Z-matrix of the N, CA and C atoms (Angstrom, degrees):
N
C 1 1.466
C 2 1.524 1 110.49
N 3 1.319 2 115.39 1 142.18
C 4 1.460 3 120.42 2 177.67
C 5 1.530 4 109.87 3 -56.54
N 6 1.342 5 115.50 4 129.56
C 7 1.461 6 120.28 5 -176.89
C 8 1.526 7 111.95 6 -62.39
N 9 1.341 8 117.00 7 -33.61
C 10 1.473 9 121.27 8 179.75
C 11 1.522 10 110.06 9 -62.75
N 12 1.365 11 116.29 10 -46.05
C 13 1.462 12 121.02 11 179.43
C 14 1.524 13 110.23 12 -65.07
N 15 1.325 14 116.01 13 -40.95
C 16 1.457 15 120.89 14 -178.51
C 17 1.525 16 111.80 15 -61.05
N 18 1.329 17 117.03 16 -37.98
C 19 1.459 18 121.18 17 -177.49
C 20 1.528 19 113.52 18 -90.16
N 21 1.345 20 117.08 19 -9.72
C 22 1.467 21 120.80 20 -175.70
C 23 1.525 22 113.71 21 -58.13
N 24 1.344 23 120.28 22 -45.26
C 25 1.475 24 119.18 23 179.02
C 26 1.526 25 112.87 24 -57.49
N 27 1.338 26 116.81 25 -42.54
C 28 1.463 27 120.25 26 179.66
C 29 1.526 28 111.38 27 -67.85
N 30 1.336 29 116.57 28 -36.65
C 31 1.463 30 120.61 29 177.55
C 32 1.528 31 110.72 30 -64.40
N 33 1.328 32 116.28 31 -39.09
C 34 1.467 33 120.54 32 177.77
C 35 1.522 34 110.64 33 -66.34
N 36 1.323 35 116.24 34 -38.46
C 37 1.466 36 120.47 35 178.21
C 38 1.526 37 110.73 36 -61.96
N 39 1.333 38 115.88 37 -46.90
C 40 1.473 39 120.50 38 179.31
C 41 1.527 40 110.55 39 -65.24
N 42 1.344 41 116.71 40 -38.37
C 43 1.466 42 120.03 41 -179.59
C 44 1.526 43 110.97 42 -63.24
N 45 1.345 44 117.04 43 -31.50
C 46 1.464 45 120.41 44 178.61
C 47 1.533 46 110.58 45 -63.71
N 48 1.314 47 115.61 46 -38.82
C 49 1.469 48 119.80 47 178.05
C 50 1.520 49 110.40 48 -65.71
N 51 1.335 50 116.95 49 -42.74
C 52 1.470 51 121.20 50 179.28
C 53 1.527 52 110.43 51 -63.87
N 54 1.325 53 116.53 52 -44.39
C 55 1.467 54 121.04 53 -178.61
C 56 1.525 55 112.01 54 -60.96
N 57 1.315 56 117.17 55 -37.56
C 58 1.456 57 119.30 56 -176.67
C 59 1.526 58 111.95 57 -67.13
N 60 1.339 59 116.81 58 -29.72
C 61 1.465 60 119.06 59 176.74
C 62 1.532 61 110.89 60 -70.46
N 63 1.331 62 116.11 61 -35.91
C 64 1.464 63 119.33 62 173.64
C 65 1.529 64 110.08 63 -64.53
N 66 1.331 65 116.41 64 -39.94
C 67 1.459 66 120.97 65 177.69
C 68 1.532 67 111.10 66 -57.90
N 69 1.323 68 116.18 67 -49.78
C 70 1.464 69 121.14 68 -178.09
C 71 1.524 70 111.13 69 -61.00
N 72 1.346 71 116.19 70 -43.39
C 73 1.469 72 120.61 71 -179.23
C 74 1.526 73 111.24 72 -61.32
N 75 1.325 74 117.05 73 -44.89
C 76 1.461 75 121.01 74 -178.10
C 77 1.529 76 111.61 75 -74.21
N 78 1.320 77 116.61 76 -36.35
C 79 1.464 78 120.34 77 -179.36
C 80 1.524 79 111.76 78 -66.21
N 81 1.339 80 116.20 79 -26.07
C 82 1.467 81 120.32 80 -179.18
C 83 1.521 82 113.33 81 -79.74
N 84 1.320 83 116.65 82 -10.08
C 85 1.469 84 119.54 83 178.26
C 86 1.517 85 108.01 84 -81.97
N 87 1.318 86 115.90 85 102.35
C 88 1.460 87 120.57 86 -175.53
C 89 1.524 88 110.49 87 -139.37
N 90 1.319 89 115.96 88 126.42
C 91 1.468 90 121.58 89 -176.86
C 92 1.523 91 112.07 90 -63.99
N 93 1.336 92 117.44 91 -28.64
C 94 1.461 93 121.07 92 -177.21
C 95 1.519 94 113.37 93 -84.91
N 96 1.344 95 117.21 94 -13.25
C 97 1.459 96 119.75 95 -173.72
C 98 1.529 97 113.66 96 -110.77
N 99 1.316 98 117.49 97 -28.21
C 100 1.470 99 120.54 98 -177.88
C 101 1.522 100 108.58 99 -93.65
N 102 1.322 101 115.86 100 101.76
C 103 1.462 102 121.02 101 -174.35
C 104 1.529 103 113.54 102 -86.84
N 105 1.347 104 115.90 103 -23.60
C 106 1.458 105 118.05 104 -175.66
C 107 1.528 106 112.54 105 -88.04
N 108 1.332 107 117.07 106 -7.47
C 109 1.462 108 121.52 107 175.89
C 110 1.521 109 108.15 108 -129.13
N 111 1.300 110 116.17 109 132.50
C 112 1.467 111 119.95 110 -179.68
C 113 1.528 112 109.30 111 -84.36
N 114 1.322 113 115.77 112 111.08
C 115 1.457 114 121.67 113 -179.08
C 116 1.523 115 109.41 114 -116.97
N 117 1.324 116 117.63 115 121.57
C 118 1.469 117 119.90 116 177.69
C 119 1.526 118 110.82 117 -59.54
N 120 1.314 119 116.65 118 145.81
C 121 1.454 120 122.13 119 -178.21
C 122 1.533 121 111.68 120 -57.61
N 123 1.339 122 116.40 121 -40.95
C 124 1.463 123 118.94 122 -176.29
C 125 1.536 124 111.84 123 -66.64
N 126 1.352 125 116.19 124 -27.93
C 127 1.464 126 120.27 125 178.58
C 128 1.524 127 110.06 126 -68.15
N 129 1.334 128 115.92 127 -47.37
C 130 1.470 129 119.17 128 -179.51
C 131 1.524 130 110.68 129 -65.50
N 132 1.334 131 117.10 130 -36.00
C 133 1.471 132 120.46 131 179.32
C 134 1.526 133 111.14 132 -64.47
N 135 1.335 134 116.11 133 -40.83
C 136 1.468 135 119.92 134 178.49
C 137 1.520 136 111.27 135 -68.96
N 138 1.329 137 116.24 136 -37.83
C 139 1.466 138 120.05 137 177.32
C 140 1.526 139 110.73 138 -63.16
N 141 1.313 140 115.98 139 -39.26
C 142 1.468 141 120.47 140 179.02
C 143 1.523 142 110.67 141 -66.71
N 144 1.325 143 116.96 142 -39.38
C 145 1.462 144 120.35 143 178.82
C 146 1.538 145 110.76 144 -64.12
N 147 1.333 146 115.80 145 -41.83
C 148 1.475 147 120.25 146 177.86
C 149 1.527 148 109.82 147 -65.04
N 150 1.352 149 116.07 148 -41.52
C 151 1.466 150 120.52 149 178.25
C 152 1.528 151 110.48 150 -60.60
N 153 1.323 152 116.49 151 -40.19
C 154 1.465 153 121.84 152 179.14
C 155 1.527 154 110.57 153 -63.26
N 156 1.318 155 116.69 154 -43.58
C 157 1.470 156 121.42 155 178.74
C 158 1.529 157 110.36 156 -64.18
N 159 1.337 158 116.56 157 -41.32
C 160 1.468 159 121.26 158 178.74
C 161 1.527 160 110.36 159 -62.36
N 162 1.344 161 116.59 160 -40.85
C 163 1.459 162 120.43 161 179.34
C 164 1.528 163 110.95 162 -63.02
N 165 1.334 164 116.35 163 -39.71
C 166 1.467 165 120.29 164 177.85
C 167 1.524 166 110.39 165 -64.87
N 168 1.334 167 116.82 166 -42.69
C 169 1.470 168 120.83 167 177.93
C 170 1.528 169 110.81 168 -61.12
N 171 1.337 170 115.84 169 -40.54
C 172 1.471 171 120.06 170 178.58
C 173 1.526 172 110.13 171 -63.13
N 174 1.327 173 116.10 172 -39.72
C 175 1.453 174 120.13 173 177.78
C 176 1.517 175 112.00 174 -64.74
N 177 1.326 176 117.11 175 -37.30
C 178 1.468 177 121.50 176 178.62
C 179 1.529 178 110.62 177 -64.01
N 180 1.330 179 116.86 178 -38.03
C 181 1.473 180 119.41 179 178.93
C 182 1.521 181 111.23 180 -62.68
N 183 1.339 182 116.42 181 -30.53
C 184 1.460 183 120.07 182 178.30
C 185 1.529 184 110.64 183 -64.72
N 186 1.332 185 116.07 184 -38.75
C 187 1.464 186 120.59 185 178.00
C 188 1.528 187 110.80 186 -71.12
N 189 1.330 188 116.05 187 -42.55
C 190 1.463 189 120.21 188 -173.91
C 191 1.519 190 113.39 189 -70.16
N 192 1.334 191 117.75 190 -41.79
C 193 1.468 192 118.72 191 -174.09
C 194 1.528 193 111.60 192 -62.49
N 195 1.335 194 116.53 193 -41.41
C 196 1.455 195 119.56 194 179.00
C 197 1.520 196 112.66 195 -68.28
N 198 1.351 197 115.59 196 -41.87
C 199 1.465 198 120.33 197 -179.65
C 200 1.534 199 111.31 198 -62.28
N 201 1.336 200 115.71 199 -45.79
C 202 1.465 201 120.34 200 -179.10
C 203 1.529 202 110.84 201 -65.27
N 204 1.338 203 115.97 202 -42.40
C 205 1.468 204 120.21 203 -178.98
C 206 1.529 205 111.35 204 -61.82
N 207 1.343 206 116.28 205 -41.09
C 208 1.463 207 119.59 206 -178.71
C 209 1.531 208 112.01 207 -73.74
N 210 1.323 209 116.80 208 -45.40
C 211 1.464 210 120.27 209 -177.20
C 212 1.532 211 112.34 210 -67.88
N 213 1.309 212 116.10 211 -36.26
C 214 1.472 213 119.62 212 -179.15
C 215 1.529 214 112.16 213 -93.22
N 216 1.330 215 115.38 214 0.60
C 217 1.461 216 121.58 215 179.05
C 218 1.534 217 111.77 216 53.02
N 219 1.329 218 113.41 217 48.04
C 220 1.471 219 118.50 218 179.57
C 221 1.532 220 110.60 219 -123.50
N 222 1.344 221 115.34 220 37.09
C 223 1.463 222 119.55 221 176.54
C 224 1.526 223 109.20 222 -68.29
N 225 1.312 224 115.84 223 146.81
C 226 1.471 225 120.33 224 -177.91
C 227 1.518 226 109.67 225 -139.55
N 228 1.336 227 116.26 226 163.32
C 229 1.467 228 120.56 227 176.82
C 230 1.522 229 110.41 228 -62.78
N 231 1.346 230 115.68 229 -35.45
C 232 1.465 231 119.74 230 177.35
C 233 1.526 232 109.90 231 -59.42
N 234 1.329 233 116.52 232 -46.71
C 235 1.456 234 121.16 233 -179.34
C 236 1.517 235 112.34 234 -65.59
N 237 1.343 236 116.70 235 -41.74
C 238 1.464 237 120.86 236 -179.66
C 239 1.520 238 111.50 237 -62.76
N 240 1.324 239 116.03 238 -32.55
C 241 1.463 240 120.42 239 -179.77
C 242 1.521 241 112.02 240 -87.21
N 243 1.340 242 116.97 241 -46.91
C 244 1.460 243 121.07 242 -172.91
C 245 1.525 244 113.66 243 -78.58
N 246 1.328 245 118.32 244 -29.89
C 247 1.462 246 119.81 245 -179.59
C 248 1.530 247 111.65 246 -60.73
N 249 1.350 248 118.45 247 -49.70
C 250 1.470 249 118.14 248 176.09
C 251 1.523 250 113.30 249 -63.07
N 252 1.349 251 116.83 250 -35.65
C 253 1.467 252 119.74 251 179.13
C 254 1.532 253 111.00 252 -66.96
N 255 1.336 254 116.40 253 -40.04
C 256 1.469 255 120.42 254 176.65
C 257 1.521 256 110.41 255 -62.96
N 258 1.329 257 116.30 256 -38.74
C 259 1.463 258 120.66 257 176.66
C 260 1.525 259 110.62 258 -61.18
N 261 1.334 260 115.50 259 -41.94
C 262 1.458 261 119.90 260 -178.50
C 263 1.526 262 111.33 261 -65.43
N 264 1.333 263 116.64 262 -42.40
C 265 1.463 264 120.10 263 177.32
C 266 1.524 265 110.08 264 -60.48
N 267 1.322 266 115.38 265 -42.08
C 268 1.467 267 121.32 266 179.21
C 269 1.528 268 110.62 267 -62.35
N 270 1.332 269 116.88 268 -50.64
C 271 1.463 270 121.60 269 -177.67
C 272 1.528 271 111.43 270 -64.21
N 273 1.339 272 116.07 271 -46.02
C 274 1.469 273 120.39 272 -179.57
C 275 1.526 274 110.71 273 -59.71
N 276 1.336 275 116.85 274 -49.81
C 277 1.467 276 121.07 275 -176.97
C 278 1.521 277 111.58 276 -62.24
N 279 1.336 278 117.12 277 -46.77
C 280 1.465 279 119.93 278 -176.39
C 281 1.526 280 112.16 279 -70.61
N 282 1.324 281 116.70 280 -40.19
C 283 1.466 282 119.05 281 179.69
C 284 1.528 283 111.11 282 -66.64
N 285 1.327 284 116.79 283 -40.72
C 286 1.469 285 119.84 284 178.60
C 287 1.533 286 110.48 285 -63.76
N 288 1.322 287 116.83 286 -42.78
C 289 1.469 288 119.95 287 179.10
C 290 1.523 289 111.50 288 -63.74
N 291 1.339 290 116.78 289 -41.36
C 292 1.460 291 119.71 290 179.03
C 293 1.533 292 111.46 291 -67.64
N 294 1.335 293 116.57 292 -32.89
C 295 1.470 294 119.75 293 175.54
C 296 1.527 295 110.21 294 -67.64
N 297 1.332 296 115.61 295 -36.64
C 298 1.466 297 120.67 296 177.89
C 299 1.524 298 111.20 297 -60.76
N 300 1.329 299 116.18 298 -32.97
C 301 1.464 300 120.75 299 178.46
C 302 1.531 301 111.93 300 -94.45
N 303 1.330 302 116.13 301 11.49
C 304 1.475 303 123.93 302 176.33
C 305 1.525 304 113.13 303 60.36
N 306 1.325 305 116.27 304 28.72
C 307 1.458 306 120.94 305 177.52
C 308 1.527 307 110.03 306 -89.67
N 309 1.330 308 115.90 307 -29.79
C 310 1.459 309 121.86 308 176.89
C 311 1.526 310 108.17 309 -120.20
N 312 1.344 311 118.41 310 127.26
C 313 1.470 312 120.68 311 178.85
C 314 1.528 313 111.60 312 -58.32
N 315 1.320 314 116.36 313 141.03
C 316 1.464 315 121.40 314 -175.15
C 317 1.524 316 112.15 315 -60.23
N 318 1.335 317 118.70 316 -35.79
C 319 1.467 318 120.14 317 -176.86
C 320 1.528 319 111.19 318 -64.83
N 321 1.326 320 116.53 319 -32.09
C 322 1.465 321 120.36 320 178.34
C 323 1.526 322 109.81 321 -69.07
N 324 1.313 323 116.43 322 -38.53
C 325 1.467 324 120.72 323 177.24
C 326 1.526 325 110.24 324 -62.80
N 327 1.339 326 116.81 325 -39.54
C 328 1.467 327 121.04 326 178.12
C 329 1.528 328 110.51 327 -61.00
N 330 1.334 329 116.64 328 -43.64
C 331 1.467 330 121.03 329 178.72
C 332 1.529 331 110.57 330 -61.63
N 333 1.334 332 115.99 331 -47.05
C 334 1.461 333 121.36 332 -178.28
C 335 1.522 334 110.83 333 -62.36
N 336 1.335 335 116.62 334 -46.76
C 337 1.462 336 120.30 335 -178.56
C 338 1.526 337 111.51 336 -66.30
N 339 1.332 338 116.69 337 -38.96
C 340 1.466 339 119.98 338 179.38
C 341 1.518 340 110.20 339 -60.73
N 342 1.329 341 116.72 340 -43.94
C 343 1.465 342 120.82 341 178.71
C 344 1.521 343 110.62 342 -61.30
N 345 1.344 344 116.50 343 -45.16
C 346 1.462 345 120.76 344 -177.89
C 347 1.520 346 111.42 345 -62.05
N 348 1.326 347 117.61 346 -43.84
C 349 1.465 348 121.13 347 -179.05
C 350 1.533 349 111.47 348 -68.52
N 351 1.332 350 117.01 349 -38.10
C 352 1.460 351 120.26 350 179.73
C 353 1.522 352 111.21 351 -66.04
N 354 1.328 353 116.94 352 -43.59
C 355 1.466 354 120.31 353 179.34
C 356 1.529 355 110.27 354 -67.67
N 357 1.332 356 117.07 355 -37.09
C 358 1.467 357 120.03 356 175.91
C 359 1.522 358 110.57 357 -62.23
N 360 1.334 359 116.56 358 -41.39
C 361 1.458 360 120.60 359 176.81
C 362 1.517 361 111.61 360 -61.34
N 363 1.335 362 116.17 361 -39.74
C 364 1.464 363 120.93 362 177.51
C 365 1.524 364 110.55 363 -62.98
N 366 1.332 365 116.59 364 -41.74
C 367 1.465 366 120.31 365 179.06
C 368 1.529 367 111.44 366 -64.15
N 369 1.322 368 116.45 367 -40.41
C 370 1.465 369 119.90 368 178.31
C 371 1.524 370 110.79 369 -64.80
N 372 1.327 371 116.06 370 -36.85
C 373 1.462 372 121.49 371 176.98
C 374 1.527 373 109.92 372 -63.06
N 375 1.331 374 115.35 373 -40.71
C 376 1.461 375 120.57 374 -179.89
C 377 1.521 376 111.37 375 -68.11
N 378 1.336 377 116.81 376 -39.81
C 379 1.467 378 121.51 377 -179.66
C 380 1.519 379 110.75 378 -60.50
N 381 1.332 380 116.96 379 -34.80
C 382 1.474 381 120.28 380 179.14
C 383 1.527 382 111.68 381 -64.17
N 384 1.343 383 115.90 382 -20.50
C 385 1.469 384 120.87 383 176.19
C 386 1.522 385 111.82 384 -101.82
N 387 1.328 386 116.43 385 10.19
C 388 1.452 387 120.80 386 179.82
C 389 1.515 388 113.93 387 75.69
N 390 1.330 389 116.67 388 21.17
C 391 1.471 390 121.96 389 -179.27
C 392 1.525 391 109.13 390 -110.94
N 393 1.334 392 115.97 391 134.25
C 394 1.460 393 120.83 392 176.75
C 395 1.530 394 108.43 393 -107.44
N 396 1.324 395 116.63 394 117.83
C 397 1.472 396 120.96 395 178.10
C 398 1.517 397 108.16 396 -92.67
N 399 1.319 398 116.61 397 107.13
C 400 1.461 399 120.88 398 178.72
C 401 1.519 400 109.31 399 -86.77
N 402 1.326 401 115.98 400 166.24
C 403 1.459 402 120.63 401 -179.23
C 404 1.524 403 110.18 402 -65.89
N 405 1.353 404 117.19 403 130.69
C 406 1.452 405 120.45 404 176.80
C 407 1.531 406 109.77 405 -93.36
N 408 1.331 407 116.41 406 -176.21
C 409 1.467 408 120.10 407 -175.98
C 410 1.522 409 112.14 408 -63.40
N 411 1.329 410 116.89 409 -40.07
C 412 1.468 411 119.73 410 -179.77
C 413 1.521 412 110.90 411 -65.70
N 414 1.348 413 116.51 412 -37.90
C 415 1.457 414 120.72 413 178.28
C 416 1.514 415 111.85 414 -67.25
N 417 1.345 416 115.91 415 -40.51
C 418 1.461 417 120.07 416 179.47
C 419 1.527 418 111.44 417 -67.64
N 420 1.353 419 115.74 418 -39.65
C 421 1.464 420 119.47 419 178.31
C 422 1.524 421 110.14 420 -65.84
N 423 1.344 422 115.57 421 -41.73
C 424 1.460 423 120.39 422 177.68
C 425 1.519 424 111.24 423 -58.29
N 426 1.330 425 115.83 424 -46.68
C 427 1.466 426 120.53 425 -179.78
C 428 1.527 427 110.83 426 -63.52
N 429 1.333 428 116.63 427 -43.18
C 430 1.466 429 120.58 428 179.91
C 431 1.520 430 110.86 429 -62.17
N 432 1.341 431 116.78 430 -41.85
C 433 1.461 432 120.53 431 -179.49
C 434 1.527 433 110.82 432 -68.91
N 435 1.324 434 116.12 433 -39.18
C 436 1.466 435 119.73 434 177.02
C 437 1.523 436 110.60 435 -61.91
N 438 1.342 437 116.04 436 -43.57
C 439 1.459 438 119.86 437 -178.65
C 440 1.532 439 111.07 438 -66.46
N 441 1.350 440 116.25 439 -37.39
C 442 1.462 441 119.93 440 176.41
C 443 1.529 442 110.27 441 -62.60
N 444 1.321 443 116.26 442 -42.20
C 445 1.469 444 119.99 443 178.99
C 446 1.523 445 110.85 444 -64.89
N 447 1.335 446 116.23 445 -34.70
C 448 1.465 447 119.76 446 178.81
C 449 1.526 448 111.91 447 -70.60
N 450 1.332 449 116.91 448 -31.75
C 451 1.470 450 120.31 449 174.86
C 452 1.522 451 109.78 450 -62.77
N 453 1.346 452 115.71 451 -42.61
C 454 1.469 453 120.76 452 177.93
C 455 1.526 454 110.14 453 -65.37
N 456 1.337 455 116.03 454 -45.82
C 457 1.472 456 120.51 455 179.90
C 458 1.520 457 111.02 456 -61.12
N 459 1.342 458 115.95 457 -42.89
C 460 1.457 459 120.26 458 -179.82
C 461 1.519 460 112.17 459 -64.47
N 462 1.341 461 116.31 460 -37.51
C 463 1.463 462 120.15 461 178.37
C 464 1.524 463 110.62 462 -62.33
N 465 1.347 464 115.29 463 -39.71
C 466 1.463 465 119.31 464 176.73
C 467 1.513 466 112.54 465 -71.20
N 468 1.325 467 115.55 466 -30.42
C 469 1.471 468 121.12 467 179.93
C 470 1.521 469 111.64 468 -67.83
N 471 1.329 470 116.84 469 -43.87
C 472 1.475 471 120.55 470 -178.50
C 473 1.527 472 111.65 471 -91.90
N 474 1.350 473 116.34 472 4.81
C 475 1.480 474 122.24 473 -179.43
C 476 1.526 475 111.24 474 55.66
N 477 1.345 476 115.40 475 46.43
C 478 1.455 477 121.50 476 -178.59
C 479 1.531 478 110.21 477 -63.81
N 480 1.329 479 116.12 478 124.04
C 481 1.468 480 123.10 479 -179.25
C 482 1.529 481 111.77 480 54.52
N 483 1.347 482 115.69 481 31.75
C 484 1.462 483 120.28 482 177.89
C 485 1.521 484 114.15 483 78.42
N 486 1.350 485 117.54 484 7.32
C 487 1.463 486 121.60 485 -179.04
C 488 1.523 487 109.87 486 -69.13
N 489 1.325 488 116.99 487 122.77
C 490 1.461 489 121.92 488 -178.48
C 491 1.523 490 109.66 489 -118.82
N 492 1.319 491 115.98 490 108.21
C 493 1.460 492 121.02 491 -176.56
C 494 1.519 493 112.35 492 -70.29
N 495 1.341 494 117.00 493 -16.74
C 496 1.463 495 120.67 494 -178.30
C 497 1.533 496 113.06 495 -90.17
N 498 1.333 497 117.03 496 -1.60
C 499 1.459 498 119.61 497 174.08
C 500 1.528 499 106.94 498 -63.58
N 501 1.355 500 119.06 499 131.76
C 502 1.473 501 122.37 500 -170.28
C 503 1.529 502 115.68 501 -47.36
N 504 1.333 503 118.35 502 -48.63
C 505 1.464 504 120.67 503 -178.91
C 506 1.520 505 111.26 504 -66.29
N 507 1.339 506 115.76 505 -43.52
C 508 1.467 507 120.81 506 179.17
C 509 1.523 508 110.04 507 -62.96
N 510 1.339 509 117.00 508 -40.14
C 511 1.457 510 120.62 509 -179.02
C 512 1.527 511 111.65 510 -62.74
N 513 1.334 512 118.14 511 -37.61
C 514 1.465 513 121.04 512 178.38
C 515 1.529 514 110.79 513 -64.09
N 516 1.331 515 116.04 514 -43.18
C 517 1.473 516 120.42 515 177.53
C 518 1.521 517 110.03 516 -63.88
N 519 1.347 518 115.13 517 -43.00
C 520 1.457 519 120.71 518 179.87
C 521 1.517 520 111.45 519 -62.28
N 522 1.336 521 116.76 520 -39.98
C 523 1.466 522 120.27 521 179.46
C 524 1.526 523 110.09 522 -64.35
N 525 1.336 524 116.44 523 -36.85
C 526 1.454 525 120.46 524 176.16
C 527 1.520 526 111.65 525 -62.23
N 528 1.342 527 116.33 526 -40.35
C 529 1.468 528 120.97 527 176.91
C 530 1.523 529 110.22 528 -62.96
N 531 1.324 530 116.26 529 -40.01
C 532 1.456 531 120.47 530 178.73
C 533 1.523 532 112.25 531 -64.37
N 534 1.327 533 116.95 532 -35.81
C 535 1.467 534 120.01 533 176.65
C 536 1.530 535 110.38 534 -65.57
N 537 1.336 536 116.88 535 -35.93
C 538 1.468 537 120.65 536 175.45
C 539 1.528 538 110.52 537 -65.52
N 540 1.327 539 116.05 538 -38.17
C 541 1.467 540 120.60 539 176.57
C 542 1.525 541 109.70 540 -59.61
N 543 1.328 542 116.38 541 -44.64
C 544 1.466 543 121.07 542 178.45
C 545 1.527 544 110.30 543 -60.20
N 546 1.338 545 117.12 544 -44.72
C 547 1.465 546 121.52 545 -178.96
C 548 1.528 547 111.04 546 -60.00
N 549 1.340 548 117.20 547 -51.83
C 550 1.459 549 120.90 548 -177.86
C 551 1.525 550 111.40 549 -67.11
N 552 1.319 551 116.77 550 -32.47
C 553 1.470 552 120.96 551 177.73
C 554 1.522 553 110.41 552 -64.60
N 555 1.342 554 116.26 553 -47.85
C 556 1.465 555 120.59 554 179.73
C 557 1.527 556 111.23 555 -66.68
N 558 1.331 557 116.30 556 -41.46
C 559 1.471 558 120.48 557 -178.87
C 560 1.533 559 110.60 558 -60.87
N 561 1.333 560 116.67 559 -47.38
C 562 1.464 561 119.56 560 -178.16
C 563 1.521 562 110.97 561 -66.60
N 564 1.335 563 116.81 562 -38.37
C 565 1.465 564 120.25 563 179.41
C 566 1.517 565 111.61 564 -63.74
N 567 1.334 566 116.19 565 -44.85
C 568 1.470 567 120.55 566 179.33
C 569 1.523 568 110.65 567 -63.86
N 570 1.341 569 116.94 568 -39.32
C 571 1.465 570 120.41 569 -178.27
C 572 1.534 571 111.45 570 -62.22
N 573 1.333 572 117.53 571 -36.35
C 574 1.466 573 120.71 572 177.96
C 575 1.531 574 110.41 573 -61.96
N 576 1.335 575 115.97 574 -43.59
C 577 1.465 576 119.60 575 -177.56
C 578 1.527 577 111.87 576 -72.65
N 579 1.336 578 117.15 577 -33.88
C 580 1.464 579 120.27 578 177.32
C 581 1.532 580 110.37 579 -66.23
N 582 1.347 581 116.66 580 -44.36
C 583 1.463 582 121.30 581 -178.68
C 584 1.528 583 112.22 582 -66.72
N 585 1.329 584 115.75 583 -28.22
C 586 1.475 585 119.84 584 -177.36
C 587 1.522 586 111.54 585 -111.85
N 588 1.331 587 114.93 586 31.05
C 589 1.468 588 121.12 587 -178.06
C 590 1.529 589 111.71 588 -58.55
N 591 1.344 590 116.50 589 -43.10
C 592 1.468 591 120.18 590 -177.62
C 593 1.531 592 111.14 591 -64.38
N 594 1.331 593 116.16 592 -36.52
C 595 1.460 594 120.68 593 178.82
C 596 1.519 595 110.35 594 -61.20
N 597 1.333 596 115.86 595 -39.81
C 598 1.467 597 120.85 596 -179.12
C 599 1.519 598 110.75 597 -70.58
N 600 1.337 599 116.20 598 -46.67
C 601 1.483 600 119.67 599 -177.99
C 602 1.520 601 112.14 600 -64.27
N 603 1.323 602 117.27 601 -31.32
C 604 1.459 603 120.32 602 178.81
C 605 1.524 604 112.16 603 -68.12
N 606 1.354 605 115.59 604 -20.68
C 607 1.465 606 120.00 605 -179.68
C 608 1.528 607 113.20 606 -92.23
N 609 1.341 608 116.14 607 -8.55
C 610 1.470 609 119.48 608 -178.07
C 611 1.520 610 111.29 609 -78.63
């Protein structure tokens, strides 16, 4: 197999981590929040739009790396370990930024982050036994749903096509979507621990 194709999924995974740091840097440029530097409103708005596009590109890499790895049969231990970690960095960074802009309630971010850290701890526990826990279907669905919700949140953040997430009716619908995010997040987290129950009990 061509070495470039073989390494492409891992390169996409690493690129997702790099992209998210660019997202955070641009998302933090805000005329209303940075008091010690005078930033024109239009500059911060453009930075936010670019950050939103970068976040979407990062999300696309999550879809592509897995698809390429499976279709070309070039899955690796690096990919099985780093792909979920890259997803976590992406989810943590975007959810925290959206909470900073009061688009996502802080308690929901706490739930999401707690799940991510607990599952990461489980993976580290498994690695000590030479076992790699890759993302299962519930985890992949959870990530996909979270990313879809972030696309909606980002559209409201940059006021895409005049979409305002803080309009009362829209906010109620959005809050309902966030409750679904919490449900799928908890469900996927619990499923990981149920499937790896023996691994945990062996460590007690």
